[in-house]
N, C-alpha and C positions, 0 to 999 in steps of 0.2 A: 277533648274536642275543643275546636275554636268556638267563638261567640256564636256562631251560626251552624245549624245542622246542614247536611248535604242538600237537602231540600231548599232551606231557606238561603243558602250560599248561591244557588242558581241566579238569584235576582239581587242580593245584598252584599256581595263581597265588597269590602271597604276600598275606598279611594279611587273608584272608578270615575267619579265626578271630577277628579283632579285632571282628567284627559278628555275632555268633551269632543275633541276632534279626531280621537283615535277610532280606528274601524277594525282592529284585529287584536286578538289577546292569545297567548300561549301559556300553559302552566304545567307544573307538576305538583301532585299532591299525594300524601300518604297518611294513614291513620290505622290505629289499632286499639282494641280494648279486650281485656280479660276481667270478667266480673262474676261474683257469686254472692249468694245471700248468706254463706257460711265459710267457704273455703278461702283461707287469708292470702294476701299477696305474697307473704314470704313463703308460704307452702307452695303457691303456684310457681314462683321463680325457681325454687329448689327443684320442684318436680320437673319443670321443662328444662332446666339445665342438667338433669340426670345426676344430681348430687345426692348425697346421703340424707335421708329424712329421719331424724331422730324422734323419740316419742314425745318430747315437749312440742315440736312442731306439729305432729300429729293431733296432740291434745288441744292445742289452740283452735283448729278448725273443728274437730269432733265435738268440742264443748259448745260451739256455736250452733250446732244443728238441732233442729227439733226432730220430727219423724222423717223428714225428706230434706233434700237440698238441690239447688240448681247451680250450673255453672255454664257460661257461655262465652264465646270470643268471636272476634271479627277482625280481619286484616284486609285492607284495601289500599291499593297504590296504583299509580298510573299517570298519564298526561292527556291533555286536551288541547283542542285549538278551536277558536271561535272567531267568526269573521261577519262583518255586517254585508247585507245583501245589497249590491249596486242599486242605486237609486230608490232604495227602501230604507228610510232613515230609522224606522223603529223595527226592523226586521233583521235577523242574523241567523246563520247556521253554525252548528258545531260538531266536532268529531272527538271521540275520546277512546283510548285503549287502557283497560285496567285489569289488574289481577285481583281476584275476589276469594275469599275463604271465610266460612263461617262454621263453628262448632257450637253443639248444643248437648247438654246432658241435664237429665232429671232423674235422681237416684235416691234410694231409701238411705238413712243413716247406717243401717245393718249392712248394706252393701259396701260402704265406705269403710266400716269398721272391720269387716271381713277381709277385704282386700288389703288393707294397710297394717292391720294387727295381727291377722290370722285367726284361725277358728278357735283358739284356746280360751279366749274370753267369751265365746259363745257356747261352751260345753254345758250341757243340760238345758238349753234353750233353742228355740227355732229362730234363726235370723231370717228376716223379711227381705226378699230380693225382688218383690213384685213392681209392676208397672215402671220399668226402666225405659227411658227414651234416651237414645244416643244418635246423634248426627254429626257427621263431618262431611262438609262439601266444599270442593275447590274448583274453580272454573275462570276462564278468562273471557273478558267482555269487550266487544267492539261495538261502539255506540255511534248513532248519527242522529241528529234532531235539529229542531229550529226553536228559535225564541222570537217573540212578538209582544208588541206593546200597543195599547189603544189609549189615547189621552182626550179627556173631556172635561173643559173647564179646569176645576182644581182637583180632579181625580185621575187615576191612571190604573189600567188593568195590565198585568204582565202575564204572559203564558209561555210554557215551555213544553215541547213535545219531544220525546226520544225513543227510538227503537234500537234494539241491540241484538247482535249475533252472540250466542253464548257457546263457548267451547269447552265442554266438560272434561275436567282432568281426572278427579277422584271424588268417589262417593262410598260412604258407609252408613247405613242405617240399621240400628238394632233397637227393636221394641219388644217388651215382655208383657205378658199378662200376669198369671200367678208365678210366684217364685219363693222358694224357701230352702234353707240349709240348716239341717239338724245334725249336732254332733253329741253322741252318747257321753254322759258325764264321766263314765268310766273307760272312754276310749275303745268301746266295743265295735261301733259301727259309725257311719255317717249315712244321711239321706238327704238326697236333693230332689226337690220337686219343682219343675219349671216348664214354662211354655212361652217360647219367644220366636220372632221372626226376624230375619236379616236380609238386607239386599246390599250388594257391593259391586262396584264398577271392576273392570278388569285389572286384576292385580298384576299382570305380567307387563303392563304398559304404564309406567309411572314417571314422574319427573315434569320439569317445566314444559316442555314441548308436547306432552302427551295429549291426545285428543281420544276420548273414550265416549264422548256424547255431544250431541248438537242440539241447541235450543234457542229460544228467543225470549226477550222480555220487553216490556213497555213502561215508560215513565211519563207521568203528567204533572205539572204544577201550575198552580194559578195564584196570583197575589193581586189584591185591590189596595191601592194606596189613596189615602185622603190627604191631600198635600199638607204638611206641616202638622198633622194630627195622628194617624194611626195607619198601620198595615194589618191586612187579614190575608192568611196564606193557608192553602189546602194542597196537599200533594200525595201522590201514590208513586212509589219507587219499587222497581224490580218485580213487577207483575209478570210472571212467565214461568217457564218450565224447561227441563233438559230432558231429551230422549237418550238413555244410555244404550250403547250398542249391545249386539247379541252375544258378546263374550262376557257380559257381566253374570254375577252369580246370585243365587237367592237359595235359602233353606229355612226350614222350620225345626224347632226342637218342642217336643211335647212328651215328657217322660217323668216317671218317678224312678230314681236311681237309688238303689241301696248297696252299700259297700262294706263289707266286714274285715277286709285285709287291711289293717292300720299298722303303720310303722311309726313308732314313737321315737324320735331323735333324741329327745330330752324331756323330762317330766316338767320342766320349767318352760319348754318351748311349744310352739303350736304343733298340731298334729298334721301329717303328711299322707296323702294317699300313695300307697305302694303299687303302682301300676307300671306296666311296661314302658310306656312313653306317654308324653303330653299329647302327642298327635292321635295316638290310639284312644286315648280318653274322650278327646273333643269330637273326632270323627264318629265315634260310636253314638253320639247324640243326634247327629244331623239326619233329618228326614226330608223327603220331597226336595232334594237337592236338583236344582236346574241350572242350566246355562242359558240365559234368555234376556232379551232387551226388556226394559221397563222405563217409564216415565216418572219424573218427580217434579214437584213444585220447588222453586228457589224461595228463601225466605223474603217475604214481601213487607214493606213498610207503608203505613198510613200516618200522615201527620198534619195536625192542625196548629197553627200558631197566630198569636195576636200580638202585635208590637205597637206600644204607645210612644209616641214621639214627645217627650217631656220638653226638651230644649232642641229646637231645629238645628240640625247639623252638628249637635253636640251630644245628646243624651237620649237614647231609646231603651226602654224597658219591654223585654219579650216574655210572654208566658205561652207555653206550648205543651202539647201532649203528642206522642208517638206510640205506635203499637206495631209490633213485628208479628206477622202471621206465619204460620207452619212451625213454629218453635215454642219452647217453654218460655215465653217473654211476657211479662206483666206490662200494662200501659205505664209509660215513663212520663212523669210530670217534671217540667222544668221552669224556673224563673230566672233570667239573666239580664244584665244591663251592659250596654256598650256605651262607652264614654270616649269621645274624640277630645284629646288634649290639644291637638292642632290639626291642620288639614293634612299632615303627614305622619301623625302618631296616634294610636288609639289602644284602649285596653279594656278589660272588663272582667266580670265575675259571674259565676252561676252557682245555683244550688238546684239539685234534682233528687227525685225519689222514684224508684221502680226499675223496670228492665229486668235484668238478672240480679241486680244488687239492690241495696236500699237507699240510704243517704249517699250523696256525693257532692262535692264542692269543686268548682274549677276556676281556673285563671287563664287568661289569653292575652296576647298582644298582637298588633299589626302595625307594619311600618311601611310607608312610601319612602323608597330609597332614592327617588328621583328618575328621570328619564324613563319612567314606566315600569321600574322594577319595583315589585311589592313582595313583601314577606309577611307571613303570618304563621302562628304557632299557638299551642297551649295544651291544656288537660282538663277534663271534666272530674278528675278524681286526684286532687292534690294529696290527699291523706294516703294514696297508694304508694307515693314516693317518701312522704315524711314518716309514716308510720305503718310500715309493711306487716308487721306483726299483728296489728289488730284491724287494719282495714282489708276488705274484700274485694277491692275493685281497683283497677289501673288502666290507664290509656293515655294516648297523646295523639296529636295531629300536627303536621306541618305542611305548608304549601308555599311555592315560589312561583310567580308569574310575571309575565312581561306583557304590558300593554303599548301598542303602537299603532 
């Protein structure tokens, strides 16, 4: 990530003061992250690229897990346009179009082991598959809003309000209550006891232009600045929902399954169920299958930040905390510093703890290229690129804008 979160960047993008007479701004931005408290970056990249995952790679992640693990990712990209309102010096409007995706999973260590190692290692014991949370949501966002500022003596209030139309593309939610899988030590039978629910958008209409749901969201940000001393910021982002159409599907599973027909390919390999087809096996579990519409909340972010101006126009240190609602995300605490080497070049560093991962360290830069062209980019997880075999988080952001 850059020196500032998406909420802080609404008011504090660098180098705007270099163009005091400008009244318009256009830009393009993109960012992504994949982070976990146990699954390594090397494993993430190998899995996503559909390459072979050897046992050493599995062991690196499996050895980091306690009883449970979490993994989440986000991908955002789009462009925006901002313009001052005529005869309103401290007011402007903005519009943006974005592509959004969020993935969230919370699973037991046994589920990871059963999926990637097979059930041989669980012979004679019960693998815990309970309390699974899985979410994958993709949507497009069309946003319109206003910025305003109020100045009084040496203080300043900045406000931003944004409303968005959300066009839902794909949605899949799976959540389980109880869950276990038992393999007889002498391979005589297996038993699976599971209760779960699932909701999914229309699977026959997918791709970039697909629209399977309609929704709306609201953003609000406020920042108080004491000239030459400090900033205080509070924000709410993506407070909204999507109503998925009546071609969406839902089903429940609540069953105890006992199977005695076991085929052993090799005594040194995992055990395999000898059934007619995977489809027959999975469809046999589904109950209360329905094709119906439903509504879901999108992941919403709350943030509070305090910025101390140590050297005016040179050095500001920020402390912040953000929390994402509706997913398995812990409060994320971060400390970062922005330093302006000149009026046209800045850089900084950050440390953070929380979210989906644990510790993270970041670096970022920004440059005013002249004539209103501004470039910025960075990462909050340097170790994800330097040491992917031990780090469990990666991410980057980049942006390019023109002020005129």
